[in-house]
DOFI-50152 format. One line per field, with one value per residue (C-alpha): z, x, y; residue number from 1. Coordinates in steps of 0.5 Angstrom, whole numbers. Layout:
BEGIN
zz: Z:...
xx: X:...
yy: Y:...
num: NUM:...
***
This chain:
BEGIN
zz: -4:3:8:11:18:20:19:25:30:25:23:29:29:21:17:12:6:3:-4:-8:-15:-20:-25:-22:-19:-26:-30:-29:-23:-18:-24:-28:-21:-19:-20:-18:-11:-10:-11:-6:-1:-2:-2:4:8:9:7:1:1:-6:-5:-11:-11:-15:-21:-26:-30:-25:-19:-17:-14:-7:-8:-10:-4:1:-2:0:7:8:6:11:17:15:16:23:24:23:29:24:28:25:26:22:16
xx: -1:-1:4:6:3:10:13:8:13:18:13:13:20:20:17:12:10:3:4:-2:0:-2:-7:-13:-15:-17:-10:-5:-3:2:5:7:10:14:21:19:16:23:27:23:23:31:32:27:29:22:17:13:6:3:-4:-9:-15:-22:-22:-27:-31:-32:-32:-33:-28:-31:-30:-22:-22:-25:-20:-14:-17:-18:-10:-9:-13:-10:-3:-5:-8:-1:2:4:4:0:6:11:6
yy: -15:-17:-16:-23:-24:-27:-20:-17:-16:-13:-8:-4:-1:0:6:4:7:6:7:9:9:14:14:18:11:9:7:2:-2:-4:-8:-2:1:-5:-2:5:2:-3:4:7:2:2:10:10:4:3:-3:-1:-3:-2:-5:-7:-3:-3:1:4:2:-4:1:8:13:12:4:6:10:5:0:5:6:-2:-2:3:-1:-7:-4:-2:-9:-12:-7:-2:5:10:15:11:11
num: 1:2:3:4:5:6:7:8:9:10:11:12:13:14:15:16:17:18:19:20:21:22:23:24:25:26:27:28:29:30:31:32:33:34:35:36:37:38:39:40:41:42:43:44:45:46:47:48:49:50:51:52:53:54:55:56:57:58:59:60:61:62:63:64:65:66:67:68:69:70:71:72:73:74:75:76:77:78:79:80:81:82:83:84:85
***
């Protein structure tokens, strides 16, 4: 999922959680963690970004990590301050 470009201005001032779901980059997905990320957003009073990333057997661990890194870089491109992640 991607943050809407319309939120760029607001993202400069709020904390953001980059949530990489459990499963050792192999099991489950953002759908199985939707309620958890919702509760996390409420408790942390933060925007939660829970990106999908490639998983085995179609991808390597390095592919999954690269996707996670791309999600972080995307947040920065939206104006999120690194210290707020």
